[in-house]
C-alpha positions in Angstrom: -19.3 -16.1 24.9 -19.8 -12.6 23.4 -21.5 -9.4 24.6 -23.7 -7.4 22.4 -23.6 -3.7 23.0 -24.9 -0.7 21.1 -22.1 1.7 20.0 -21.9 4.8 17.9 -21.4 4.5 14.1 -18.1 6.3 14.4 -16.9 3.8 17.0 -18.0 0.9 14.7 -15.9 2.2 11.8 -13.0 2.9 14.1 -13.0 -0.7 15.3 -13.3 -1.9 11.7 -10.2 0.1 10.6 -8.2 -1.1 13.6 -9.0 -4.7 12.8 -8.0 -4.1 9.1 -4.7 -2.7 10.3 -4.1 -5.6 12.6 -4.9 -8.0 9.7 -2.3 -6.2 7.6 0.4 -6.1 10.2 0.1 -9.1 12.4 1.8 -12.3 11.2 1.0 -14.9 13.8 -1.6 -17.4 12.5 -3.5 -17.8 15.8 -3.8 -14.1 16.2 -4.8 -13.6 12.6 -7.6 -16.2 13.0 -9.1 -14.2 15.9 -8.7 -11.0 14.0 -10.3 -12.4 10.9 -13.2 -13.9 12.9 -14.0 -10.5 14.4 -13.5 -8.6 11.2 -15.8 -11.0 9.3 -18.4 -10.5 12.0 -18.3 -6.8 11.7 -18.3 -6.8 7.9 -21.3 -9.1 8.0 -23.1 -6.7 10.3 -22.1 -3.8 8.1 -23.9 -5.5 5.2 -27.2 -5.4 7.2 -27.0 -1.7 8.2 -29.0 1.1 6.4 -25.7 2.8 5.4 -22.5 1.7 3.8 -18.8 2.4 4.1 -19.2 4.4 0.8 -21.4 6.9 2.6 -18.5 7.9 4.8 -15.6 6.9 2.5 -13.4 9.9 3.2 -14.0 9.8 7.0 -13.3 6.1 7.2 -10.1 6.5 5.1 -9.0 9.2 7.5 -9.8 7.0 10.5 -7.6 4.3 9.1 -4.7 6.7 8.4 -5.0 8.1 12.0 -5.1 4.6 13.5 -2.1 3.6 11.4 -0.3 6.6 12.7 -1.2 5.7 16.3 0.1 2.2 15.7 3.5 3.5 14.7 3.6 6.0 17.6 2.8 3.3 20.1 5.4 1.0 18.6 8.0 3.8 18.8 7.0 4.6 22.4 7.4 1.0 23.4 10.9 0.9 21.7 11.9 4.0 23.7 10.5 2.5 26.9 12.4 -0.8 26.3 15.6 1.2 25.8 14.8 3.4 28.9 15.2 6.4 26.5 13.0 9.0 28.1 14.3 11.8 26.0 12.7 14.7 24.1 11.7 12.3 21.4 9.9 10.1 23.9 8.1 13.1 25.3 7.1 14.2 21.7 5.8 10.8 20.9 3.8 10.6 24.1 2.2 14.0 23.4 1.5 13.0 19.9 -0.7 10.2 21.2 -3.3 12.6 22.6 -3.1 15.0 19.7 -3.7 12.2 17.3 -6.5 10.7 19.4 -8.1 14.1 19.5 -8.2 14.1 15.7 -9.5 10.5 15.8 -12.3 11.7 18.1 -13.2 14.5 15.7 -13.5 12.1 12.8 -15.6 9.7 14.7 -17.9 12.6 15.7 -18.1 13.6 12.0 -19.2 10.1 11.1 -21.8 10.0 13.9 -23.3 13.3 12.8 -23.2 12.5 9.1 -25.0 9.2 9.5 -27.3 10.2 12.4 -25.9 8.0 15.1 -28.0 7.8 18.3 -24.8 7.9 20.3 -22.2 10.7 20.2 -18.9 10.3 22.1 -18.1 13.2 24.4 -14.7 14.1 25.8 -14.0 15.9 29.1 -10.5 17.3 28.7 -9.5 20.9 28.7 -8.6 22.6 25.4 -4.9 23.1 24.8 -2.8 24.6 22.0 
């Protein structure tokens, strides 16, 4: 069973890049089968949409870089957690998650605005520096 839900265009491309990263990094055949199934479905959907990846090439490339960075950060945090190493590096990694996610949100918003998405993701956090 699947659920169909409308999402923003930025969220769509974000999901697509995450699946591409998973396909590149995950080795287990059963997991890859699931990843490929979902990735194929999203790519087939993309072929039917009134825009293409090329319309937001730079933004999608940046989303992929950001999501790759988040992948590494999360892996590093898990390593620190497993080692019970809650040092300054752990703190810096944890903080980098939300800084990096903020940039990710900005890029998704740029995609949404550029392609005229009906949905625009909003955040509720306070500004920080």
